[in-house]
C-alpha positions in Angstrom: 196.5 166.4 -92.3 197.2 166.7 -96.1 193.5 166.5 -97.2 192.3 169.2 -94.8 195.2 171.4 -96.0 194.1 170.9 -99.6 190.5 171.8 -98.6 191.9 175.1 -97.2 194.2 176.0 -100.1 192.3 174.5 -103.1 188.7 173.9 -101.9 187.0 173.7 -105.2 189.6 171.4 -106.8 189.8 169.2 -103.8 186.0 168.8 -103.6 185.7 168.2 -107.3 188.4 165.5 -107.3 186.8 164.0 -104.1 183.4 164.0 -105.8 184.8 162.4 -108.9 186.3 159.6 -106.8 183.1 159.1 -104.8 181.0 159.1 -108.0 183.3 156.7 -109.8 183.7 154.3 -106.9 180.0 154.4 -106.1 179.1 153.6 -109.6 181.5 150.6 -109.6 180.0 149.3 -106.4 176.5 149.8 -107.8 177.2 147.9 -111.0 178.9 145.0 -109.2 176.9 144.6 -106.1 173.4 146.1 -106.8 173.0 145.5 -110.5 175.1 142.3 -110.5 177.1 142.8 -113.7 180.6 143.6 -114.8 181.7 147.2 -114.8 180.7 149.3 -117.8 183.8 151.6 -117.9 182.2 154.1 -120.3 179.3 154.6 -117.9 181.8 154.8 -115.0 183.8 157.4 -116.8 180.6 159.5 -117.3 179.8 159.5 -113.6 183.4 160.2 -112.6 183.4 163.1 -115.1 180.1 164.5 -113.8 181.5 164.3 -110.2 184.6 166.3 -111.3 183.0 169.0 -113.4 179.4 169.2 -112.2 178.7 167.8 -108.8 181.9 168.9 -107.0 181.8 172.5 -108.1 178.0 172.8 -107.8 177.9 171.4 -104.2 180.9 173.6 -103.2 179.0 176.7 -104.2 175.7 175.5 -103.0 176.8 174.6 -99.5 178.9 177.8 -99.3 175.7 179.8 -100.0 173.7 177.8 -97.5 176.3 178.3 -94.8 176.4 182.1 -95.5 172.6 182.2 -95.4 172.3 180.2 -92.2 175.7 179.9 -90.6 174.8 178.8 -87.1 174.6 175.2 -85.8 171.3 175.8 -84.0 168.2 173.9 -84.9 166.6 176.8 -86.9 169.7 177.2 -89.1 170.0 173.5 -89.7 166.3 173.3 -90.6 166.7 176.2 -93.0 169.6 174.6 -94.8 167.9 171.2 -94.9 164.7 172.5 -96.2 166.3 174.6 -99.0 168.6 171.7 -99.9 165.9 169.0 -100.1 163.3 171.2 -101.9 164.7 173.9 -104.1 168.2 172.5 -104.7 167.4 168.8 -105.1 164.5 169.5 -107.5 166.7 171.6 -109.8 169.8 169.5 -109.5 168.1 166.2 -110.2 166.9 167.8 -113.5 170.5 168.9 -114.2 171.9 165.5 -113.4 169.4 163.5 -115.5 169.8 165.9 -118.4 173.6 165.7 -118.2 173.6 161.9 -118.2 171.4 161.9 -121.3 173.5 164.5 -123.0 176.7 162.5 -122.3 175.0 159.4 -123.6 174.4 161.3 -126.8 170.6 161.2 -126.5 169.5 164.7 -125.5 166.2 164.1 -127.2 165.4 161.6 -124.4 165.7 164.2 -121.7 162.0 165.0 -121.4 161.0 161.3 -121.3 163.7 160.6 -118.7 162.6 163.5 -116.5 158.9 162.4 -116.8 159.9 158.8 -115.8 162.8 159.4 -113.2 162.5 162.8 -111.6 159.6 162.2 -109.2 160.8 158.8 -108.0 164.2 160.3 -107.3 162.7 163.1 -105.3 160.6 160.6 -103.3 163.6 158.6 -102.4 165.4 161.7 -101.2 162.5 162.8 -99.1 161.4 159.4 -97.6 164.6 157.3 -97.4 
């Protein structure tokens, strides 16, 4: 299969492009079906860009680290990966994402207020949903 071959020969690029497509298409669906308005293409471009340059490369490296740390498929290894991902990584990466969005919006001065308002609700959703 072409996609699996690309994952083998160009893993970071393939995952980055995939992340950009997922981020962009997910934002379009969110705007249309959840928020109920027409697509803000500037906003969509920001999420697509973040998928390409931030989310894809970061997740490639993070999951590579997790699978080197706990490579087995037994319950213990899965729990180690899950716990590290949902505690350490999620708490840091949510800060990075909220900050990156504010920076791309041209309002870096709003980062502290955004983190105060959005970080904990985002963490609770990840933990409980």
